[in-house]
C-alpha positions as CSV (number, residue, x, y, z in Angstrom):
1,M,0.3,-0.1,0.2
2,T,1.5,3.3,-0.9
3,I,1.0,5.8,1.8
4,D,0.9,9.7,1.5
5,P,3.6,11.3,3.5
6,V,0.9,13.4,5.6
7,T,-1.1,10.6,6.6
8,L,2.1,8.8,7.4
9,E,3.5,11.4,9.8
10,V,0.4,12.0,11.4
11,V,0.3,8.2,12.2
12,R,3.8,8.1,13.4
13,C,3.1,11.0,15.8
14,A,0.0,9.7,17.0
15,L,2.0,6.3,18.2
16,V,4.5,8.5,19.7
17,A,1.8,10.6,21.4
18,Y,-0.5,7.7,22.7
19,S,3.1,6.3,24.4
20,D,3.9,9.3,26.3
21,E,-0.1,10.0,27.3
22,M,0.1,6.0,28.5
23,A,3.4,7.4,30.7
24,T,1.5,10.0,31.7
25,A,-1.4,8.0,33.1
26,L,0.7,5.8,34.7
27,R,2.9,8.6,36.5
28,R,-0.3,9.9,37.8
29,A,-2.0,7.2,38.9
30,A,1.2,5.2,40.8
31,Y,1.6,4.8,44.2
32,N,5.6,4.9,44.7
33,P,8.2,7.5,43.9
34,M,10.2,5.7,42.1
35,I,7.5,5.8,39.3
36,F,5.5,9.1,39.9
37,E,9.1,11.2,40.5
38,V,12.3,9.0,39.4
39,Q,10.2,8.0,36.7
40,D,11.8,4.4,36.5
41,Y,9.6,3.3,33.6
42,C,9.1,2.8,30.0
43,V,6.1,2.9,28.0
44,G,5.4,1.4,24.5
45,L,3.4,-0.2,21.8
46,V,4.4,-3.8,20.6
47,D,3.1,-5.7,17.5
48,T,2.0,-9.4,17.4
49,E,5.6,-10.6,16.6
50,G,7.0,-8.7,19.3
51,E,8.7,-6.0,17.7
52,L,8.4,-2.5,18.8
53,I,6.3,0.1,16.9
54,A,6.5,3.1,19.4
55,Q,7.9,4.2,22.7
56,N,7.4,7.1,25.0
57,L,10.1,9.8,24.5
58,G,11.0,10.1,28.3
59,G,11.7,7.2,30.8
60,L,14.8,5.2,30.8
61,P,16.8,4.2,27.6
62,I,18.3,1.0,29.0
63,F,14.5,0.0,28.7
64,L,15.2,0.6,24.8
65,A,13.2,-1.5,22.6
66,D,13.4,-4.3,25.1
67,L,9.5,-4.6,25.9
68,G,9.0,-6.7,22.7
69,V,10.7,-9.5,24.1
70,S,8.4,-9.9,26.9
71,V,5.3,-9.9,25.0
72,A,6.5,-12.3,22.5
73,D,7.0,-14.6,25.2
74,G,3.7,-14.3,26.1
75,I,2.6,-14.9,22.8
76,E,4.5,-18.0,22.7
77,R,3.0,-19.3,25.9
78,H,-0.4,-18.3,25.4
79,G,-0.5,-18.4,21.4
80,I,-1.9,-15.5,19.5
81,E,-5.6,-17.1,20.1
82,G,-5.2,-17.5,23.9
83,F,-5.8,-13.9,24.3
84,E,-9.1,-12.1,25.4
85,P,-10.2,-8.4,25.3
86,G,-9.9,-7.3,29.0
87,D,-6.9,-9.7,29.3
88,A,-3.9,-8.1,31.3
89,L,-0.4,-10.1,32.0
90,V,2.6,-9.5,34.4
91,M,5.8,-10.4,33.3
92,N,9.4,-10.2,35.0
93,Y,11.0,-13.6,34.1
94,P,14.8,-12.6,34.1
95,Y,16.5,-14.7,31.5
96,V,14.0,-13.2,29.0
97,A,13.2,-9.7,30.1
98,G,16.7,-9.5,30.9
99,Q,16.6,-7.6,34.2
100,H,16.1,-7.6,37.9
101,L,12.8,-8.6,39.5
102,N,11.8,-5.6,40.4
103,N,11.0,-4.0,36.7
104,V,7.8,-5.3,36.1
105,V,6.2,-5.9,32.4
106,V,2.3,-5.3,32.6
107,Y,0.8,-5.8,29.2
108,T,-2.6,-6.4,27.3
109,P,-4.2,-7.1,24.1
110,I,-5.8,-4.7,21.7
111,F,-8.3,-6.1,19.7
112,V,-9.4,-4.6,16.5
113,D,-12.7,-6.6,14.6
114,G,-12.1,-9.5,17.1
115,K,-8.6,-10.4,16.6
116,V,-5.2,-9.2,18.1
117,V,-3.5,-6.4,16.6
118,A,-0.6,-4.9,19.0
119,F,0.1,-4.9,22.8
120,P,0.7,-1.6,24.9
121,A,3.1,-2.8,27.7
122,V,4.4,-1.0,30.7
123,R,7.5,-1.6,32.4
124,A,8.2,0.0,35.6
125,H,10.1,-0.5,39.1
126,W,8.4,-2.0,41.7
127,V,9.6,-1.0,45.3
128,D,9.3,-4.7,46.3
129,I,8.8,-7.8,44.7
130,G,9.8,-10.3,47.6
131,G,12.9,-12.0,48.3
132,S,15.7,-12.0,51.0
133,R,16.2,-8.5,50.4
134,I,14.4,-5.2,50.0
135,G,15.3,-2.5,48.0
136,F,17.9,-1.9,45.2
137,G,21.8,-2.3,45.8
138,S,21.8,-5.5,47.3
139,T,25.1,-7.5,46.7
140,A,24.3,-10.3,49.2
141,T,22.4,-12.6,46.7
142,T,23.7,-15.7,44.7
143,D,20.7,-17.0,42.9
144,I,17.7,-15.6,41.3
145,Y,15.4,-17.6,43.7
146,S,16.4,-15.2,46.8
147,E,15.8,-12.6,45.0
148,G,12.1,-12.7,45.0
149,L,9.0,-13.7,42.5
150,Q,9.2,-14.8,39.1
151,L,6.3,-13.9,36.9
152,R,6.4,-15.5,33.5
153,S,3.3,-14.0,31.4
154,I,0.7,-14.9,34.0
155,K,-2.7,-13.4,33.5
156,V,-3.5,-11.2,36.5
157,M,-6.6,-10.3,34.7
158,K,-8.9,-12.7,32.5
159,A,-11.7,-11.2,30.0
160,G,-12.0,-8.2,32.7
161,E,-11.8,-10.0,36.0
162,W,-9.0,-10.1,38.5
163,D,-7.9,-13.8,39.2
164,A,-8.2,-13.6,43.1
165,D,-5.5,-16.6,43.5
166,V,-2.8,-14.9,41.4
167,M,-3.4,-11.6,43.4
168,Q,-3.6,-13.3,47.0
169,I,0.2,-14.9,46.0
170,L,1.1,-11.5,44.8
171,K,-0.1,-9.8,47.9
172,D,1.3,-12.5,50.5
173,N,4.9,-12.4,49.3
174,I,5.5,-8.9,49.0
175,R,6.8,-6.5,51.8
176,I,4.7,-3.5,50.6
177,P,1.6,-4.8,48.8
178,E,-0.2,-1.9,48.6
179,S,2.5,-0.2,46.8
180,S,3.3,-2.6,44.0
181,L,-0.2,-3.8,43.8
182,G,-1.2,-0.3,43.6
183,D,1.5,0.2,40.8
184,L,0.1,-3.0,39.1
185,R,-3.1,-0.7,38.4
186,A,-1.7,2.2,37.5
187,A,0.2,0.0,34.7
188,I,-3.1,-1.9,33.9
189,A,-5.1,1.8,33.7
190,A,-2.2,3.0,31.4
191,C,-2.4,-0.3,29.0
192,R,-6.5,0.2,28.8
193,L,-5.6,3.7,27.3
194,G,-3.6,2.6,24.8
195,E,-6.1,0.2,23.6
196,R,-8.7,3.0,23.5
197,R,-6.6,5.0,21.3
198,I,-5.1,2.3,18.9
199,A,-8.8,1.8,18.5
200,E,-9.7,4.7,17.8
201,L,-6.6,5.4,15.4
202,C,-7.6,2.3,13.3
203,E,-11.2,3.5,13.1
204,R,-10.1,6.9,11.7
205,Y,-7.4,5.5,9.1
206,G,-8.5,1.3,8.8
207,L,-6.3,-1.2,10.4
208,D,-4.7,-2.1,6.5
209,T,-3.5,1.9,6.6
210,V,-2.0,2.0,10.0
211,T,-0.2,-1.1,9.5
212,A,1.3,0.1,6.1
213,C,2.4,3.3,7.9
214,I,4.0,1.5,10.9
215,T,5.7,-0.8,8.0
216,E,6.9,2.5,6.4
217,M,8.2,4.0,9.3
218,R,10.6,1.0,10.5
219,D,11.8,1.3,6.9
220,Q,12.7,4.9,7.3
221,S,14.6,4.5,10.4
222,E,16.4,1.6,8.9
223,R,17.1,3.9,6.0
224,L,18.8,6.6,8.1
225,S,20.4,4.2,10.5
226,R,22.4,2.5,7.7
227,H,23.2,6.0,6.6
228,A,24.5,6.7,9.8
229,V,27.1,3.8,10.1
230,A,27.9,4.3,6.4
231,Q,29.4,7.7,7.8
232,M,32.1,5.8,10.2
233,A,35.5,4.9,9.0
234,D,35.4,1.0,8.2
235,G,37.3,-1.2,10.8
236,E,37.7,-3.2,13.8
237,Y,37.6,-1.1,17.0
238,T,38.2,-2.4,20.8
239,A,38.0,-1.2,24.0
240,S,38.2,-2.3,27.7
241,A,37.1,-1.3,31.2
242,W,36.4,-3.3,34.8
243,M,34.0,-3.2,37.5
244,D,34.9,-3.2,41.3
245,N,33.6,-6.9,41.9
246,D,30.5,-9.0,41.8
247,G,29.8,-8.0,46.0
248,Q,30.8,-11.6,46.4
249,D,34.5,-12.1,45.3
250,L,35.7,-8.8,46.6
251,D,39.2,-9.3,45.2
252,Q,38.1,-10.0,41.6
253,R,37.5,-7.5,38.9
254,I,34.8,-7.7,36.5
255,T,36.3,-7.3,32.9
256,L,34.4,-5.4,29.9
257,D,36.5,-6.1,26.9
258,L,34.4,-5.7,23.7
259,K,35.0,-5.3,19.9
260,V,33.1,-3.0,17.6
261,I,33.3,-4.0,13.8
262,V,31.7,-1.3,11.3
263,R,31.4,-3.1,7.8
264,G,30.1,-0.4,5.1
265,E,26.1,0.2,6.6
266,E,26.3,-2.7,9.1
267,L,27.7,-2.6,12.7
268,T,28.5,-5.4,14.8
269,I,29.0,-5.0,18.7
270,D,31.0,-8.3,20.0
271,F,30.8,-9.2,23.5
272,S,32.6,-12.6,23.1
273,E,35.6,-11.5,25.6
274,I,33.2,-10.0,28.0
275,N,33.5,-11.6,31.7
276,E,31.8,-14.9,32.3
277,Q,28.8,-14.7,34.5
278,V,29.4,-14.3,38.4
279,K,28.3,-15.4,41.7
280,G,27.1,-12.1,42.7
281,P,23.9,-10.2,41.5
282,L,25.9,-8.2,38.9
283,N,24.7,-10.3,35.7
284,S,21.8,-9.4,33.2
285,G,19.8,-11.7,31.1
286,K,20.4,-11.4,27.2
287,S,17.8,-8.7,26.8
288,G,19.8,-6.5,29.0
289,G,23.0,-7.0,27.4
290,V,21.4,-6.3,23.7
291,A,19.8,-2.9,25.3
292,A,23.1,-1.7,26.4
293,A,24.4,-2.4,22.5
294,R,21.0,-0.5,21.3
295,V,21.5,2.5,23.7
296,A,24.8,3.3,22.4
297,F,24.3,2.3,18.8
298,K,21.5,4.9,19.1
299,M,23.6,7.5,20.7
300,L,25.8,7.2,17.9
301,T,23.2,6.9,14.9
302,L,20.0,8.6,15.4
303,P,20.1,10.2,18.8
304,T,16.7,12.5,18.1
305,H,14.7,9.9,15.9
306,P,11.5,8.3,17.4
307,V,13.0,4.5,18.1
308,D,11.1,1.6,16.4
309,E,12.3,-1.9,15.7
310,G,13.7,-0.6,12.1
311,S,16.2,1.5,13.8
312,F,18.1,-1.2,14.7
313,R,17.8,-3.7,11.6
314,N,21.9,-2.7,10.7
315,L,23.3,-3.8,14.6
316,H,24.3,-6.8,15.1
317,V,25.3,-7.9,18.8
318,V,27.2,-11.1,19.5
319,L,26.7,-12.1,23.1
320,P,27.2,-15.8,23.7
321,E,25.3,-17.3,26.7
322,G,26.8,-17.8,30.3
323,K,28.5,-14.1,30.1
324,L,27.9,-11.6,32.1
325,L,25.4,-9.8,30.0
326,N,24.0,-13.2,28.9
327,A,23.6,-15.1,32.2
328,K,22.0,-18.6,32.4
329,S,19.4,-19.5,35.4
330,P,19.8,-19.4,38.2
331,A,22.2,-16.8,38.1
332,A,21.5,-13.8,40.5
333,L,20.4,-10.7,38.8
334,G,19.3,-8.3,41.3
335,Q,21.9,-5.5,40.3
336,W,21.8,-6.1,36.3
337,S,21.8,-2.3,35.7
338,I,25.3,-1.7,37.3
339,S,27.5,-2.2,35.0
340,L,25.5,-1.5,31.9
341,P,26.4,2.4,31.8
342,T,30.1,1.4,31.6
343,V,29.3,-0.9,29.0
344,V,27.8,1.9,26.9
345,D,30.7,4.3,27.8
346,T,33.2,1.3,26.5
347,I,31.4,0.9,23.2
348,I,31.7,4.7,22.9
349,R,35.3,4.8,23.6
350,A,35.9,1.9,21.2
351,L,34.5,4.1,18.3
352,A,36.8,7.4,19.5
353,D,38.9,7.1,16.5
354,A,36.2,6.4,14.0
355,L,33.9,9.0,15.3
356,P,36.9,11.6,16.5
357,D,34.8,14.6,16.5
358,Q,31.9,13.1,18.4
359,V,33.0,10.9,21.0
360,P,32.8,12.6,24.4
361,A,35.0,11.7,27.5
362,A,33.6,8.7,29.9
363,H,30.8,9.8,32.4
364,K,29.9,8.5,35.9
365,G,29.3,5.1,34.6
366,D,27.1,3.6,37.1
367,M,23.6,3.8,38.0
368,S,24.5,5.3,41.6
369,G,21.8,5.4,44.1
370,F,20.6,4.4,47.6
371,T,18.3,2.8,50.0
372,F,17.1,3.4,53.5
373,H,14.4,1.1,54.9
374,G,13.2,-0.2,58.0
375,I,10.0,0.1,60.3
376,D,8.7,3.9,60.8
377,E,9.1,4.4,64.7
378,K,5.8,7.1,64.7
379,T,3.5,4.6,62.4
380,G,4.6,1.3,62.7
381,S,4.8,0.6,59.2
382,R,7.5,-0.8,56.9
383,F,9.2,2.0,54.6
384,V,11.7,1.7,51.7
385,C,13.1,5.3,50.4
386,L,15.1,4.7,46.8
387,N,16.4,7.3,44.8
388,I,18.8,8.2,42.2
389,N,22.1,10.3,42.6
390,G,23.6,12.2,39.7
391,G,27.2,12.6,39.0
392,G,29.1,13.9,35.9
393,W,29.4,13.4,32.4
394,G,32.5,13.5,30.4
395,G,33.8,16.9,28.7
396,R,32.8,17.0,24.7
397,P,34.7,17.9,21.8
398,V,31.9,21.0,22.0
399,G,31.9,21.7,25.4
400,D,32.2,21.1,29.0
401,G,30.4,17.7,30.3
402,P,26.9,18.3,32.2
403,S,26.9,17.9,35.6
404,A,24.8,16.2,38.5
405,C,23.3,14.2,35.9
406,V,21.8,10.3,36.0
407,S,23.6,7.9,33.9
408,V,23.3,7.0,30.2
409,C,21.2,4.4,31.0
410,Q,18.9,6.2,33.3
411,G,17.8,9.1,30.5
412,D,15.2,11.2,31.9
413,V,14.8,9.9,35.2
414,R,15.2,12.0,38.0
415,N,15.9,12.3,41.5
416,I,13.2,12.4,44.5
417,P,12.9,16.2,45.4
418,I,14.6,16.2,49.1
419,E,11.3,17.6,50.5
420,I,9.4,14.6,49.5
421,Q,11.7,12.5,51.1
422,E,11.8,14.3,54.2
423,A,8.0,14.0,54.5
424,R,7.5,10.2,53.5
425,Y,10.6,9.0,55.7
426,P,12.5,9.8,58.9
427,L,15.4,11.1,57.1
428,V,17.2,14.6,57.2
429,F,19.5,15.7,54.3
430,T,21.9,18.6,55.5
431,R,23.9,18.9,52.1
432,H,23.1,18.6,48.4
433,E,25.8,20.2,46.5
434,L,28.2,19.8,43.4
435,R,31.4,17.9,44.4
436,A,34.6,20.6,44.0
437,D,37.5,19.2,41.6
438,S,35.2,15.6,40.6
439,G,35.0,16.7,37.1
440,G,38.2,15.7,35.0
441,A,40.6,18.7,34.2
442,G,40.7,19.0,30.4
443,R,40.4,21.8,27.8
444,H,36.6,21.0,28.3
445,R,36.2,20.0,31.9
446,G,34.3,16.7,32.9
447,G,31.0,17.5,34.4
448,L,30.8,17.4,38.5
449,G,29.4,14.9,40.4
450,L,27.2,15.6,43.7
451,E,28.0,15.6,47.7
452,I,25.0,14.4,49.7
453,D,24.4,14.3,53.3
454,V,22.0,12.2,54.8
455,E,21.2,11.9,58.7
456,P,18.7,9.2,59.9
457,Q,16.6,10.3,62.6
458,Q,15.9,6.5,63.8
459,A,17.1,3.2,63.7
460,M,17.2,1.9,60.1
461,F,19.1,0.1,57.5
462,T,21.1,1.2,54.2
463,N,22.2,-0.5,50.9
464,I,25.7,0.8,49.8
465,A,26.4,-0.6,46.3
466,N,29.5,1.8,45.1
467,E,31.0,0.7,41.7
468,R,33.8,2.0,39.6
469,T,36.0,3.1,42.5
470,T,39.2,1.6,40.6
471,C,38.1,2.1,37.1
472,P,37.8,6.0,37.0
473,P,35.7,8.1,34.1
474,W,38.4,8.2,31.7
475,G,39.5,11.2,30.2
476,L,40.3,11.6,26.0
477,R,42.7,13.4,24.0
478,G,44.7,14.4,26.9
479,G,41.8,15.0,29.2
480,H,42.3,13.7,33.0
481,A,40.2,11.1,34.6
482,G,36.7,12.2,36.7
483,A,36.8,11.5,40.7
484,V,35.6,8.3,41.7
485,N,32.4,7.4,43.8
486,D,32.8,7.3,47.4
487,T,30.2,6.7,50.6
488,I,31.6,7.8,54.1
489,V,29.4,6.4,57.1
490,T,29.8,8.2,60.6
491,Q,28.0,6.2,63.4
492,P,27.4,8.6,66.6
493,G,30.6,8.7,68.5
494,G,32.4,6.8,65.5
495,Q,35.0,7.9,63.1
496,P,34.1,8.2,59.4
497,E,34.6,4.9,57.6
498,H,34.6,4.8,53.5
499,V,32.1,2.0,52.7
500,K,32.1,0.6,49.2
501,K,29.5,-2.2,49.2
502,H,27.3,-3.3,52.1
503,T,23.7,-4.8,52.3
504,G,21.6,-4.1,55.5
505,L,24.0,-1.6,56.8
506,A,22.9,-0.7,60.5
507,L,22.4,2.7,61.0
508,R,21.5,4.5,64.5
509,A,19.9,7.8,65.0
510,G,22.0,10.4,64.7
511,S,24.4,8.5,62.2
512,K,25.4,10.6,58.9
513,V,25.9,9.2,55.2
514,T,28.0,11.1,52.8
515,F,27.5,10.1,49.4
516,R,30.3,11.3,46.6
517,T,29.2,10.5,43.3
518,A,31.8,10.3,40.4
519,G,32.5,13.2,38.0
520,G,33.1,12.7,33.8
521,G,36.4,12.8,32.5
522,G,37.9,15.8,30.9
523,W,38.1,15.9,27.3
524,G,41.6,17.5,25.8
525,S,44.7,18.8,27.1
526,P,43.8,21.2,30.5
527,S,46.7,23.4,29.6
528,E,44.9,24.3,26.5
529,R,41.4,25.4,28.5
530,P,41.5,29.0,28.6
531,A,42.8,30.7,32.0
532,A,39.6,32.9,32.2
533,D,37.4,29.7,32.0
534,V,39.5,28.5,34.6
535,A,39.5,31.5,37.2
536,E,35.4,31.2,36.5
537,D,35.0,27.5,37.6
538,V,37.1,28.6,41.0
539,R,34.9,31.7,41.5
540,D,31.8,29.1,40.9
541,G,33.1,26.7,43.3
542,F,33.7,23.6,40.7
543,V,37.6,23.8,40.7
544,T,39.5,24.9,43.8
545,A,42.5,27.2,43.7
546,E,45.1,24.7,44.0
547,A,43.3,22.4,41.5
548,A,43.7,25.2,38.9
549,R,47.3,25.8,39.5
550,E,48.3,22.0,39.5
551,L,46.4,20.6,36.7
552,Y,45.5,23.8,34.4
553,C,49.0,25.7,35.2
554,V,46.5,28.9,35.9
555,V,47.6,30.9,38.5
556,L,45.0,33.4,40.5
557,T,45.7,36.5,42.7
558,A,44.0,36.8,45.9
559,D,41.0,38.4,44.4
560,G,40.5,35.6,42.1
561,Q,41.9,37.1,38.8
562,V,44.2,35.4,36.7
563,D,48.0,36.1,37.1
564,A,48.8,36.1,33.3
565,P,52.5,36.7,33.3
566,A,52.8,33.5,36.2
567,T,50.5,31.7,34.2
568,G,52.4,32.2,31.1
569,R,55.3,31.1,32.4
570,I,54.0,27.5,33.8
571,R,52.3,26.8,30.9
572,A,55.3,27.4,28.7
573,T,57.4,25.5,31.3
574,Q,54.9,22.7,30.8
575,A,54.9,22.8,26.9
576,D,58.8,22.7,27.2
577,V,58.8,19.6,29.1
578,A,56.0,18.1,26.7
579,R,58.1,18.8,23.7
580,R,61.5,17.2,24.8
């Protein structure tokens, strides 16, 4: 069918708008702040082959175009004829979905003229899913069975009626059922909205026209993606990084060695040499590894183009089973997301020579967040406070790196405002500011991390999962590395203690936890940064006067102005040493 361009664009924008509208409905009806404040979710439309039609513009990039595998699993299990109007299914089986069990997919069938034509789907972070530990950040699990309930395309609603037995199982195995089951209802409501919107679109244009538009959208995305890859220099590119450990074998680094192959319009990301799956919960399922590859690929090819399955037809991912990013059962996956920002960064680093004017230095490279949990002494109810901490992004060929941003895999997620955390939980925040000198020095400085002080007002527990403390965010083209993550715990009457990883660390009232998040790497030689920019950084508190002199060779007067003669002498001496 030939589609006129006006109809095509109307349908394209409608599908994205419906996904965004579903996301708004989810956010407004959700019970836990990880959804309505942090926006730890994605929403999309999937066809009957399990391929993505459209996805909301916000949310997490690491959920990029991987809703389809969850829906495809349900189609395989139930058959396309096994769905009825009013059904609603939940799915978090990690060796298909690729993620930790808290990220629950909810989807429903869309019927047009009596047959299933598509599925609206929501993936959102539930605050609890049972298991031995609560909240994210646990490094203590070693198998999937201790991490919570596994739900593989289970019908919680059949023909519009709740399955009471399934709901009872969920209620009895989740610590905070009012939150998680409230989020389930919010997700179903979002899917019902998607059902109505697609039915309206098909009524307006006809199913054949809508289907033809979807086909053309994907073909256009493929053509644009192929054109973008064709601009890269052919070749094989490699890069390496590592994670500190898996939370179990603390002296064993987790290696991330990978290869990127560019051949004409095709790009292959080869994870064959990446670390084998590990004992601790740092693993992910195959879908998680493929999603990381897709995030990096989309950034380098079509960063502003709406996402659909056609965007990735010329991307090939080699990922053998049994690897860190494609773990076999019963591997633990509770911290599946921790390594993925570094994986994305490493893919991009591999292509630094293929795209010398486009690739930035490394960013903070972890999912950085915290968990505080316990029993509220005033209400007697259980509480779980989860939050995301930002950090620095790498300096770029065209400017400094952004500060206090979440990882590349987290996209538009936000931190929960301090006012909301203090109102809902027995916590007081006494500091939340940029961390001076955390951005790597360079012609274009790396972005700054954060320094956050939290004071529990009663006895409680915290999960700490610092990463990338031995593999700092690297610089490029002579830029320096950024500062690494650091968490300091001070108990009442005790001395400050640097803690890298700990699950269920007991805190007493009056203790203090300081989170110091990583900065981004610098781009280009620090001695090439204009002295006036360095002086401005010092005035803003981004860089100390000592670092200005030591790293940038810029001398400041007592009133903060550039001492031009002294600066010139130091920079000339440094240049002379470099030439020798």
